[in-house]
Structures are given as structure tokens and as C-alpha cells.
C-alpha positions as CSV (number, residue, x, y, z in Angstrom):
1,M,18.0,25.1,-16.1
2,V,19.3,23.6,-19.3
3,I,17.1,19.8,-18.5
4,P,19.0,17.6,-21.1
5,S,22.1,18.2,-19.2
6,L,20.7,17.4,-16.2
7,I,19.6,14.3,-17.2
8,E,22.9,13.6,-18.9
9,C,24.8,14.8,-15.1
10,K,22.2,11.7,-13.8
11,R,22.5,9.4,-16.2
12,D,26.5,9.5,-15.5
13,G,26.2,9.3,-12.2
14,G,26.7,13.0,-10.9
15,E,25.0,14.7,-8.6
16,L,23.4,17.6,-9.1
17,P,24.0,21.2,-7.3
18,P,22.4,22.3,-4.2
19,G,19.2,24.1,-4.8
20,T,19.0,22.3,-8.4
21,W,15.7,19.8,-7.1
22,A,13.6,22.3,-5.9
23,A,14.1,24.3,-9.2
24,I,13.2,21.5,-10.7
25,V,10.2,20.9,-9.1
26,R,9.2,24.2,-9.0
27,A,9.6,23.9,-13.2
28,Y,7.5,20.6,-13.4
29,A,4.7,22.4,-11.1
30,A,4.8,25.3,-13.6
31,D,4.3,22.7,-16.5
32,E,7.7,24.5,-18.1
33,I,8.8,20.3,-17.9
34,P,7.4,18.4,-20.5
35,D,6.8,14.6,-19.2
36,Y,8.7,13.1,-21.4
37,Q,11.7,14.8,-19.9
38,M,10.7,14.2,-16.4
39,S,10.4,10.5,-17.4
40,A,14.1,10.7,-18.6
41,L,15.4,12.1,-15.3
42,L,13.4,9.7,-13.6
43,M,15.1,6.8,-15.4
44,A,18.4,8.1,-14.5
45,V,17.4,8.7,-10.8
46,V,16.5,4.9,-10.9
47,W,19.8,3.3,-12.7
48,R,22.2,6.2,-10.5
49,G,20.2,7.2,-7.4
50,L,20.1,10.2,-5.5
51,S,22.7,11.3,-2.7
52,N,21.8,11.8,0.7
53,A,21.5,15.8,0.2
54,E,19.6,15.7,-3.4
55,L,17.0,12.7,-1.3
56,T,16.5,15.6,1.2
57,E,16.0,18.2,-1.2
58,L,13.6,16.3,-3.1
59,T,11.7,15.3,-0.4
60,A,11.3,18.8,1.1
61,A,10.4,20.2,-2.9
62,M,7.5,17.8,-3.0
63,L,6.1,18.6,0.6
64,A,6.3,22.2,0.1
65,S,5.0,22.4,-3.1
66,G,1.5,22.0,-1.5
67,A,-0.9,22.3,1.6
68,R,-0.6,20.3,4.8
69,L,-3.3,19.3,7.3
70,Q,-3.5,21.2,10.1
71,F,-4.4,19.4,13.9
72,D,-2.9,22.7,15.7
73,G,-3.5,22.1,19.5
74,W,-5.0,19.1,19.6
75,A,-3.6,16.6,21.7
76,V,-4.9,13.4,20.4
77,P,-1.3,11.6,18.8
78,R,-1.6,10.9,14.8
79,V,-0.8,8.0,13.3
80,D,-1.0,6.3,10.0
81,K,1.0,3.1,8.2
82,H,2.1,3.2,5.0
83,S,2.8,-0.1,2.7
84,T,5.4,0.1,0.0
85,G,3.1,-1.9,-1.6
86,G,1.9,-5.7,-2.3
87,V,-0.7,-8.2,-4.0
88,G,-3.5,-8.9,-1.8
89,D,-2.3,-6.3,1.0
90,K,-5.1,-5.2,2.8
91,T,-4.3,-4.2,6.2
92,S,-5.1,-0.5,5.9
93,L,-8.8,-0.7,5.8
94,L,-8.2,-3.3,8.9
95,L,-5.8,-0.8,10.9
96,A,-7.7,2.8,10.1
97,P,-10.9,1.3,12.5
98,M,-8.8,-0.4,14.8
99,L,-6.7,2.2,15.4
100,A,-9.3,4.8,15.9
101,C,-10.8,2.8,18.8
102,C,-7.9,2.7,20.6
103,G,-7.7,6.3,20.7
104,A,-5.7,7.5,18.0
105,A,-6.3,9.7,15.4
106,V,-5.6,8.4,11.8
107,P,-5.8,11.1,8.8
108,M,-5.0,7.7,6.4
109,M,-4.4,9.3,2.8
110,S,-3.7,6.7,0.2
111,G,-2.8,5.9,-3.2
112,R,-4.3,4.0,-6.2
113,G,-2.6,0.7,-7.6
114,L,0.9,1.1,-8.8
115,G,2.4,-1.5,-11.4
116,H,1.2,-5.1,-10.2
117,T,0.1,-4.2,-6.9
118,G,-3.4,-2.7,-5.9
119,G,-4.2,0.4,-4.6
120,T,-6.2,1.4,-0.9
121,L,-8.1,3.7,-2.9
122,D,-9.3,1.6,-5.4
123,K,-10.6,-1.0,-3.1
124,L,-12.5,1.6,-0.9
125,E,-14.2,2.9,-4.4
126,S,-15.4,-0.6,-4.9
127,I,-18.0,0.0,-1.9
128,P,-21.0,1.5,-3.4
129,G,-21.4,5.6,-2.9
130,F,-18.0,5.7,-0.9
131,S,-15.9,8.7,-1.8
132,T,-12.2,9.1,-1.5
133,Q,-11.9,12.8,-2.6
134,L,-12.5,14.9,0.3
135,A,-10.9,18.3,0.5
136,L,-8.4,19.5,3.5
137,P,-10.4,21.0,5.6
138,A,-13.6,18.1,5.3
139,A,-10.7,15.5,5.9
140,T,-9.5,17.3,9.0
141,A,-12.8,17.9,10.5
142,Q,-13.7,14.0,10.1
143,V,-10.1,13.0,11.5
144,R,-11.5,15.1,14.2
145,A,-15.2,13.6,14.8
146,L,-14.3,9.8,13.9
147,G,-10.6,9.5,14.7
148,C,-10.5,8.9,11.3
149,A,-10.5,10.0,7.2
150,L,-10.1,7.3,4.5
151,F,-8.7,9.8,1.7
152,G,-7.0,10.3,-1.6
153,Q,-3.9,12.7,-1.8
154,T,-5.9,15.5,-2.2
155,P,-4.9,18.6,-5.1
156,E,-3.4,20.7,-2.4
157,I,-1.0,18.1,-1.0
158,A,2.5,17.1,-2.4
159,P,1.0,17.9,-5.7
160,V,4.2,17.3,-7.6
161,D,4.4,13.3,-6.5
162,R,0.7,13.1,-7.5
163,R,1.8,13.8,-10.7
164,L,4.8,11.9,-10.5
165,Y,3.7,9.0,-9.1
166,A,1.0,8.4,-11.9
167,L,3.8,9.2,-14.3
168,R,6.0,6.7,-12.6
169,D,3.6,3.8,-12.6
170,V,3.3,4.1,-16.7
171,T,6.9,4.3,-17.2
172,G,8.9,2.1,-15.6
173,T,10.2,4.0,-12.8
174,V,8.8,2.8,-9.7
175,P,11.5,0.6,-8.1
176,S,13.7,3.1,-6.9
177,V,14.7,3.5,-3.5
178,P,15.1,7.3,-3.7
179,L,12.0,7.8,-5.7
180,I,9.7,5.8,-3.4
181,A,11.5,7.2,-0.4
182,A,10.7,10.6,-1.5
183,S,7.2,9.6,-2.9
184,I,6.1,8.4,0.5
185,M,7.4,10.9,2.8
186,S,6.4,13.6,1.3
187,K,2.7,12.6,1.6
188,K,3.3,11.4,5.4
189,L,4.9,14.3,6.5
190,A,2.1,16.7,4.8
191,E,-0.6,14.7,7.5
192,G,0.3,16.4,10.6
193,L,1.5,13.1,12.0
194,N,3.2,11.8,15.4
195,A,4.1,8.8,14.3
196,L,4.3,6.6,11.1
197,V,4.6,2.7,10.9
198,L,5.8,1.4,7.3
199,D,5.3,-1.8,5.9
200,V,8.5,-2.5,3.9
201,K,7.4,-5.7,1.5
202,A,10.3,-8.0,0.8
203,G,10.2,-11.1,-1.8
204,S,9.4,-11.7,-5.4
205,G,6.0,-9.9,-5.7
206,A,7.5,-6.6,-3.7
207,F,8.7,-3.7,-6.1
208,L,11.9,-4.2,-4.2
209,P,12.3,-8.1,-4.1
210,D,15.5,-8.2,-2.2
211,E,15.8,-7.9,1.9
212,A,19.3,-5.5,1.3
213,H,16.9,-3.0,-0.9
214,A,14.1,-3.2,1.6
215,L,16.1,-2.5,4.5
216,E,17.6,0.3,2.8
217,L,14.4,1.7,2.0
218,A,13.6,1.2,5.6
219,R,16.2,3.1,6.9
220,T,16.1,6.0,4.0
221,M,12.7,6.6,5.1
222,I,12.8,6.9,8.8
223,D,15.8,9.0,8.4
224,L,13.9,11.2,6.6
225,G,10.6,10.8,9.1
226,E,13.1,11.3,12.2
227,S,14.3,14.3,10.9
228,S,11.3,15.9,10.9
229,G,10.2,15.2,14.1
230,V,7.9,12.4,13.2
231,R,8.4,9.5,15.2
232,T,9.1,6.3,12.4
233,V,9.1,2.7,12.5
234,A,9.3,-0.2,10.1
235,L,8.6,-3.8,9.5
236,V,9.5,-5.6,7.0
237,T,7.1,-8.4,5.8
238,A,6.8,-10.7,3.1
239,M,5.5,-10.5,-0.6
240,D,6.8,-13.5,-2.0
241,R,2.9,-15.1,-2.0
242,P,0.0,-13.2,-2.1
243,L,-1.5,-11.8,1.8
244,G,-4.7,-13.3,2.9
245,H,-6.9,-15.4,0.4
246,A,-8.8,-12.3,-1.7
247,C,-6.8,-10.3,-4.4
248,G,-8.8,-7.7,-6.2
249,N,-10.5,-4.9,-5.0
250,A,-14.4,-5.9,-3.8
251,L,-13.1,-9.6,-3.0
252,E,-10.4,-7.7,-0.8
253,V,-13.2,-5.6,1.3
254,E,-15.1,-8.6,1.6
255,E,-12.1,-10.4,3.2
256,C,-11.7,-7.2,5.5
257,L,-14.9,-6.9,6.0
258,L,-15.0,-11.0,7.2
259,A,-11.7,-10.5,9.5
260,L,-13.4,-7.3,11.4
261,H,-16.2,-10.0,12.2
262,G,-13.2,-11.9,13.2
263,E,-12.8,-14.6,10.6
264,G,-9.7,-13.5,8.3
265,P,-6.6,-15.6,7.3
266,A,-4.0,-15.9,10.3
267,D,-1.4,-14.4,7.6
268,L,-3.3,-11.1,7.3
269,M,-4.4,-10.8,10.8
270,E,-0.4,-11.7,11.8
271,V,0.9,-8.9,10.1
272,T,-2.1,-6.5,10.6
273,L,-1.4,-7.1,14.2
274,A,2.1,-6.4,13.9
275,L,1.8,-3.2,12.5
276,G,-1.1,-1.9,14.5
277,A,1.2,-2.7,17.5
278,E,4.1,-0.4,16.4
279,A,1.6,2.1,15.5
280,L,0.1,2.4,19.0
281,V,3.6,1.9,20.8
282,A,5.1,4.6,18.3
283,A,2.0,7.0,19.0
284,G,2.3,6.8,23.1
285,L,-0.9,4.8,23.2
286,E,0.6,1.6,24.4
287,R,3.7,0.7,26.6
288,D,4.6,-2.3,24.6
289,R,3.8,-4.1,21.8
290,E,2.2,-7.2,23.8
291,A,-0.5,-4.9,25.6
292,A,-1.0,-3.2,21.9
293,C,-1.5,-6.4,20.3
294,L,-4.4,-7.0,22.7
295,R,-6.1,-3.9,22.9
296,L,-6.3,-4.1,19.2
297,Q,-7.8,-8.2,19.1
298,G,-10.3,-6.3,21.5
299,T,-11.9,-3.9,19.3
300,I,-12.4,-6.8,16.8
301,A,-14.0,-9.0,19.4
302,S,-16.4,-6.2,20.7
303,G,-17.4,-5.7,17.4
304,A,-15.8,-1.7,18.1
305,A,-13.7,-1.9,14.8
306,L,-16.6,-2.8,12.7
307,R,-18.9,-0.4,13.8
308,K,-16.1,2.5,13.3
309,L,-15.2,1.3,9.9
310,A,-19.6,1.8,9.5
311,E,-19.2,4.9,10.8
312,I,-16.2,6.5,8.0
313,I,-17.9,4.7,5.4
314,E,-21.5,6.5,5.8
315,A,-19.9,10.1,6.3
316,Q,-17.7,9.2,3.4
317,G,-21.3,9.1,1.1
318,G,-21.0,4.8,0.9
319,N,-23.7,2.4,2.5
320,P,-22.9,1.4,5.9
321,A,-24.8,-1.3,5.7
322,V,-21.5,-3.1,3.5
323,T,-20.2,-4.0,6.8
324,D,-22.8,-6.9,7.0
325,D,-23.9,-7.8,3.7
326,P,-20.7,-7.8,1.8
327,A,-23.2,-8.8,-1.1
328,S,-23.6,-5.2,-1.7
329,L,-20.4,-5.0,-2.8
330,P,-19.5,-5.5,-6.8
331,Q,-19.8,-8.9,-8.1
332,A,-18.2,-10.3,-11.2
333,P,-20.7,-11.8,-13.9
334,H,-18.6,-15.0,-14.4
335,S,-16.6,-17.5,-12.4
336,A,-14.5,-20.7,-12.9
337,V,-12.3,-22.6,-9.7
338,Y,-8.8,-22.9,-11.1
339,V,-8.0,-26.5,-10.2
340,A,-4.7,-28.8,-9.4
341,R,-3.3,-30.3,-12.7
342,S,-1.4,-32.9,-10.8
343,A,-0.5,-34.2,-7.7
344,G,1.8,-32.8,-5.5
345,R,3.5,-29.8,-2.9
346,V,2.2,-25.8,-3.7
347,V,6.2,-24.7,-4.2
348,A,5.0,-21.4,-4.7
349,V,2.1,-18.9,-5.1
350,H,3.9,-15.7,-6.8
351,P,2.2,-12.8,-6.0
352,R,3.8,-10.6,-9.4
353,P,1.7,-12.8,-11.5
354,V,-1.5,-12.9,-9.7
355,G,-1.0,-9.2,-9.9
356,Q,-0.7,-9.0,-13.3
357,G,-3.9,-11.2,-13.7
358,I,-6.0,-8.6,-12.0
359,I,-4.8,-6.0,-14.9
360,A,-5.4,-8.3,-17.2
361,M,-9.0,-8.8,-16.5
362,G,-9.3,-5.2,-15.7
363,G,-9.1,-4.6,-12.2
364,G,-5.9,-2.5,-12.5
365,R,-4.2,0.1,-14.6
366,T,-1.5,0.0,-17.7
367,R,-2.4,3.4,-18.4
368,V,-3.1,6.3,-15.9
369,E,-6.4,7.2,-17.4
370,D,-7.5,3.5,-17.4
371,G,-10.7,2.5,-15.5
372,V,-10.9,-0.2,-12.5
373,D,-13.3,-3.3,-12.8
374,P,-13.3,-3.7,-9.0
375,A,-15.1,-7.1,-9.1
376,V,-12.5,-9.0,-11.0
377,G,-9.8,-10.8,-9.1
378,F,-9.0,-14.2,-7.4
379,V,-9.9,-16.0,-4.0
380,I,-6.6,-18.4,-3.7
381,T,-6.8,-20.7,-0.9
382,V,-3.6,-22.7,-1.0
383,R,-0.6,-22.0,0.6
384,P,2.8,-22.8,0.0
385,G,4.1,-26.2,1.2
386,D,0.5,-27.4,1.2
387,T,0.3,-31.0,-0.5
388,V,-2.6,-31.1,-3.0
389,K,-4.4,-33.6,-4.8
390,A,-5.1,-33.9,-8.7
391,G,-8.4,-31.7,-9.6
392,Q,-8.1,-30.2,-6.0
393,P,-9.5,-26.5,-6.2
394,L,-6.7,-23.9,-5.8
395,A,-8.7,-20.8,-6.4
396,T,-11.7,-19.1,-7.9
397,V,-11.4,-16.5,-11.1
398,Y,-13.9,-13.9,-10.6
399,A,-14.1,-11.9,-14.1
400,A,-16.3,-9.9,-16.2
401,D,-16.1,-12.4,-19.2
402,A,-14.9,-15.4,-21.0
403,A,-11.6,-13.6,-21.7
404,G,-11.4,-12.5,-18.5
405,L,-11.6,-15.8,-17.3
406,Q,-9.1,-17.0,-19.6
407,A,-6.5,-14.1,-18.5
408,G,-7.3,-15.2,-15.3
409,E,-6.5,-19.0,-15.4
410,A,-3.1,-18.1,-17.5
411,A,-2.3,-15.9,-14.5
412,L,-2.8,-18.6,-12.0
413,S,-1.4,-21.4,-13.8
414,E,2.5,-19.0,-13.9
415,A,1.4,-18.2,-10.7
416,I,0.8,-21.7,-8.7
417,I,3.5,-24.0,-9.1
418,I,3.2,-27.7,-7.9
419,G,6.2,-29.7,-7.5
420,G,8.3,-31.9,-5.0
421,T,9.8,-30.1,-2.5
422,A,8.9,-26.6,-1.4
423,P,11.5,-23.9,-0.2
424,A,10.6,-22.0,3.4
425,P,8.6,-18.8,2.6
426,R,10.0,-16.0,4.2
427,S,8.8,-15.1,8.0
428,L,5.7,-13.0,7.5
429,V,7.4,-10.6,10.0
430,S,11.1,-10.5,9.2
431,H,12.5,-7.0,10.8
432,R,11.6,-4.4,12.6
433,V,14.1,-1.3,11.7
434,S,14.0,2.3,13.7
435,A,16.3,5.0,14.5
436,Q,18.0,2.7,16.6
437,G,18.7,0.1,14.4
438,V,17.6,-3.5,12.9
439,E,16.2,-5.7,14.7
440,I,15.7,-9.5,13.4
441,L,12.6,-10.9,14.5
């Protein structure tokens, strides 16, 4: 296998012969292909794509490179949710305990921040003592006992994807429909699921901003899931502004805790409930989305979801008291209020500069080996369309030092645009995609 010729083939728009992608995956796993050649091949895929046959083979090879969670003989339906990534996107932390309270088993395997977007694992690890590193037997046992485990991709599961995920993050090869689909589905198919709900982001802050590409990704992943016997549904949701108010790991955990106390931002709760309702129906636990939504809301009203999250935190080494006292989360030593420099209407709150600002303050990664400061970030209190006065607070910056405050304020000046007429924002949930087709909501 001559890698340069394969790179040239994909660069020029060719299709690799059957069996080639499986061989590439095996060779990369054996360290027979260096990262620089794999990066070049990934970039060729970004530009030229993959055929359906290539994508199916790549996904299967990545899945076969490791082990799977085993739930043989267990009748409880297993369901998970996956987001393609956004700024302020914290729905996983809400959905996992809510779905578990509704009778689903949730083996939620998540990732770290990718590009300008945050990662569920980084958020969870801002909880003191919380360990996301569960071996497969421990994760399986916890799902059976508590109905949920919140863990990272273990060395056993799709190990090639684990390496490629980190490589793509630092080589500009994230925004590719086939690479995103293969990465997501190779992990999700390893979870032993019966049903999967996908949150596919569209808008300026998404990896695939264009709606047509978001729908293409949704259909691609649905085809991979359904062909493997997993009922798969996708919602296309807005990422033309941050979701909720908090952006940054510990700040987002705090907002989730408030939400489980019944005080969540309206946009965050709308998206969370929409995804959760699809999950319950897909898993066969509710007859329709309306009934499912009411059931999910009941887990918050009763306090059951909050108690379930406390159980999960304690089981994974964290301090469950954080659910009632968010002050035990990491706190940034410096903060500053960002105010409007002029009166007018908020035209936009661009999510991408917000995510990039968090990275600049140390809350994300520019290299695979970078650490993360869990306390830094923003709480943004305005939305597109709001009317503001000069000097009115728009957001708060939380930083480790004065330089971080400066970087955060610079990011907000790029993100929050005040002008005259504000364009209508995207619908929070715009499309539902299933094996039967696309429905505009």
C-alpha cells in the first residue's frame, strides 16, 4: 500500500478500491502510517469527499478497530443523543439524567472540545472529582445499575477514531460530512444502542454552517445507523447564536444545574425537550412527542432528574453536593462586565468568536496536549433582536488574569453586533430528519 498514491487519488477526486480504507485503518492503528500522511489524506477527503461505499467501509473499519459495550439479554432500551457541536451546547448534561428517569438506559459516550466548540467531557471534568475515564466493564455495570454513565471514549472503543478525532482538531480537517459521520457513528454503534437522536447544528457557529450540508450530514448518519439496526432520528437546530447564556465549561455546568432546578433559559430547554422527546419515542418508551415532552418536564418538576444526576456524579467520583451548591465548581479569579458601547438593537451574537474567545482565555485547546481552564468563559445575557441602551450590561467575562479579560472583551466585541434592523434568527429546531425523509418544523 503506497500512501502517497492514495492521497493523490483522493486529491484528484478518485474513489479508493474496495478494501483500501479498511487497510488504511489497520495500518494507521499499527503506526505504519505517520500522522503527516494521514493528515494529508484527511484534507483530501475534506476537499473531495467519500463515496457511499468508501464511507460505509471506513465507518465499519473504525468500529471494528475496537470493542463494543455488551448488553446482551437486557430488555431495557438503550438510547443516546449526539450533537455535532456548538457554543453553549450543554443539552447532554440535562438529557442524560432526564432520559434515565424515564426508563431509558443511556450509555452516553462523549468527546472533548473540537475546534471552537466545547466538549461534554471537559464540562463534566469541571465537577470536582468527576472521572470520565470508565473502563467498558465499569461503564456497562453503571448503566445497568443507574440507567446512565457519562464517560469518554475508552481505549477499547474505536481507537482509530480516537486518534483521528484529535488529529482533525488541530489540522483544520473537522468540517467534512463523511469524516464527521464516520467519527460519530463508529462510536455510537459501539454503544449497543437501540435508538439514537442526532442534534445537527446549522448556522454561523456550526462546523457545517450551511443548512443543506447539515441536512446532508443528518441523512448520511441516519443511513449508517438504520443500516446497522439502530433507529436513528435527527433534528437540525440553530447555531447562529450561543445556546443558553453560559459559555465555558464550569459556567455551563452551573447553568445545567439551574435548569434541573427549573430555572433553565427558554432556548436551552426548548432544544433539550425536543431532543429528549425524539429519544423517548425512538426508544419505544412513549407513544408521541407531546406525551414524551410532558414526561421529561415531570422529571425536572419532581426533582428526579437532579437526584439522578447527583447519583451519577457520586458514582463517578464527583461531589454530588454540587447539584445543590454550584459554588463548589471552579471559579475564575477575575471577572468584568461587558457593556454596550452604543444604543440600538442587537443584530447578532456570533457564536464562533465566543468559542474562539474561550480558547484564547485557556478554556479550550489549540494543540492536542493542551490543558483546559474550566472556570473561564462568558455569561451572555442578550439575544439577537434585543433593544439595548448605551452602557447596558450585555455579558460578563470570567478569566484567569487581566490578559484573559482583555481577550474575552475582544471576543465579545466581535461577537455582539449592535446596529439597526436585526435579521430574524434561525428557528431553534428547524427540521426533523428520519429514514422516511425530511420534515420542516
